[in-house]
N, C-alpha and C positions, 0 to 999 in steps of 0.2 A: 176266130176272128178272121176276116177276109184277107184275102191276098192283097188287096189295095191298101188296107192300113198297115198290114205288114211292111209293103214297100216304102211307103210313107214314113214308117217309124226307123227302118234302117238307113233311109238317106238322109236323116235328119243330122246324126251325129258327123257324117262326112261333110256335109256342109258347113256345119260349125267349125270343123278342124280346119276346112279351106279357108274360111273367113280369117281365122286367127293368124294363119300365116301371112295372109296379104294385108292386114290391115297393122303392120308393126309402127309404132311411132317414129317419127325422122328424130336423127340423132340430135342433141342439145348444141348448140353453137358454142366452141371453146370460148373460155373467158379471155384467153390471150389473143384472141381475134380483135377485141374490142380495144382500142387504144387507151390507156389511162390518162387522163388529163396531167399535164405539166406538174401542176401544183402538187398532186398526189406524189409524183416520182421524185421532185426536187423540194422537199419542206423549205420554208422559208428560214433563213438563219440570221442571227444576228452578227453581222461582222465587226470585230473590234478593230480599232486602229492599231497598226503595226508599231511596236516598240522601237523607237531608235537605237540603232545599234551601238552607238555610243554612249547610250546612257549605262550605269553599272549601279547595280546595288549596293547600298551603302555599307553594309556587312563586309561585302567582297573588297570594296574599296579599301577600308581600314585593313583588312588582310593582305590585300596585295600592297600595302605599305610596309609589311613586314614586322608590325609590333603585336599582333596576336592573331589567333584562329577566328575564323567566321563566328563560331559558338560564343567565343570571349566576346567579340564586338558586339554582339547582340546585347549581352549583358551591359556592356558600357553603354550602347544606346539607349536601354529601358533605363538606365540609370539618370539619364541626361548629361551624361559626359562627353556627348558628340555634337560639335556645332558645325552647320553647313553655312556659309555665308554670314556669319555672326549670329545664326538663329539655332536655338537648341532644336534638335529633331529627337523625337522619340517614337516614331512611328517606324514598325517593322517592315519591310520592304521598301524604304524610300529610296528613290534613285538618285544619284548624282550625274548632274550633266557636264559635259565638258566646260571648263571654265571655273567650275565651283571650288570654293576654297573650303576644305574639311578641315576641322580643328579637333583633335582627338586628346582629350584630358589635358589641354591647354597647349597642345603643339599643333603645329600645321602639318599635315601629311602631305608626302608626294610619293604615290604609288611607284614601287620598281618593277622592272621588267622580271618575268619569272625566270630563274635560271635552274638549269638541271644538270648536274656534273656527276660522273662515275669515277672513282679512282680505284686503281688496284693497290690497296695501301701495304707498304712494306712494315718491317718491325722497327721497332722502337719509337714508334709515334703513337701518340694517343689522342683520344678525343675528350678527355678530360682537361678542363683549365685549371683545375688545382694541383696538378702534379708539375711543380716547377721544374724539377730534375729530367723531364722529358720533352721532347718536341711535341708541339701540338700539330695535328693532321691538316689544319688550316693553312700550315706554312707550304704543304704540297700544292694547293689549289691556290694560292694568292694570286697569281697572275693571269688566273683563268678570267676573272670578273671583280668589278668594284662591289657588286651586290653584296648585302649582308646574309651570305649563307650559312648554314648550319648543317653538321652532318646528320643524317637519320640514324638513331640508335647510336650506341656505344661500342668502343673497341678499347681494349687495353694494350699495352704496347707489345705484347707477344702475338697477338692475333693479327694476321693478315689476311689480304682478300678485298673483296668489294665492298665499298662504301658509297652510299648516294650522299651529294650536297646539294641543298635547294635553299631558296629564301621563300618557299611555298608552306607557310605555317600550317596550311591544312592537310598537305600531304605528310609533313613532319608529324604531326599529331595522329594521323589516320595509321602510319606504320610503328607508331608507339604503342599502340594499343595492345592489350595482353591478348585478346581474340583476332587472330590473324586467318587470312583466307590465303595469303601468299606464302610460297616456300622459300626456305633459305636452305643451301647445301653446302655441308662443311666436308673438308677432308682433314680428317684428325689422326696425329702419330702419336702412339702409346709408347710407353718404354718396355713393354712386352706383348707377346701376342695375344689378343684378344681370344679368350676361350669360346667355343660354339655356344656352349650352355648360357654363358653370360651374354652374348649377342641375341641370342632367343629371348632371353629375360628383358632385356633392354626393347626389343622389338615390341614386348607386349605392353609397354610403359614402364615409367618408374615414377616414384614419389619422393618428392624434394621438398624439405620443409613443409610437411603435411598437405603438398599440393601434388595432385597427380598430373604428371606430364604425358601426353600422347605422343609417340615418336612415329612419324609417317614412315619411314623406312631407314634400314640400317644394313650394311653388306661390307663384307670384304672388299676391297679395290682389286681390279683383276691384275694380275701379272705383278702383284706387289706382294711384299711379306704380310703376315697377318696382323701387324702392329698398324697399317694403314686401313683405315675405317673410313667409309662414307656415311653422312648421318644427313638426314632429310627431315626438317622441322618447320613448323609454322610460327614458333614464337620469336620475338625479336631479340631477345635478350641473348647475347655470346655467352656470358657466363654460365648460363645453364647447359652449355654443351660441355664444358670441363667438369661441372658440377656432376654429371651423368657419370662419366668414367671414375670420376674420384669416389663416387658412391659404390663402385666395384673393385675399390681397390687398385686401380690404375692411375699411373702418372702420366698426365697429358704433357707430352713435348711440344707440340705444334698444333695450332687451328689454323686452317686457312679457309676462308668463305669463297667456295668458287661459283656460286650462283645465288642471286638476290632478286626474287620476284620476278623471273624469268630474264633478269639479265645475267651475262655470262662474262668472263675474262678473255673472251676470244679477241687476238689483235690488240689487247692491252697489256703490256710488259707491267712488270712490278714497279710500283713506283709512278707510274704515267696516269694521265686522267684523259677524259674525252668528256664532250657535251652529250646529252642524249638526243637522239632523233625524236622527231615529233611521233612517230608511231610508237616509239619506247615510253614517252611521256603519256600518252593517250592509255596505253597499256595499263600503266601503274594506276592512273587515275580511276581506270575501269575495274579494277581488282576489287 
């Protein structure tokens, strides 16, 4: 092979290599550099007309009147027992306007303002209306309001501490359900020291009337005799507190509810009451 042909063959690769490095494709333009049409960034939406703030759902109107809960009101509405301005209403979600006359089971309703009152209950007052020999707790809050308030839950004459009153039937029903999210804290006084092994057994849960009850927390109260016990439960039934210790053969001398769903006895002496703050009401509704 001649020197001329060799030089041509040797020079060809170097020429191709040079061409490949100089003929790179220009970068593609970024997509974000192209503005998108407004219709693509903000799709057209159907704008509904705002609901008048003065309108109120029929079942809530009935509940606000204090005759029953919203759930029960729905049953009455579906049954045709509710009239608005003389006309039977069975439509769920129907809204009552200002000035409408609502007739519930033959009686015209007037909604009450919702009231929420916290009482630090003393001894010798009961929530039961059947016990004629003992005073009713409503006597302690009679001067607070003219609304038809009721206590949330029950308390016997020997149990003291926090008790909430309201005419909000939905809230009363909510805190009467067996499955509660809110905590109640009790200080329990026993006739003798609580054995540590019994405290551990109770902390693991107890069985009462074939039902398993879970205890969120139990402990001795600091700087107090071991007859003074702190108990944290979710159940709304105060009778359960006494039953727990009696099942271990302890006599309960005193039960004091010191906290209810985040509410405490701070600045509320025994026998006194106060209205709940707006924030406290919101907290109870959101539990």
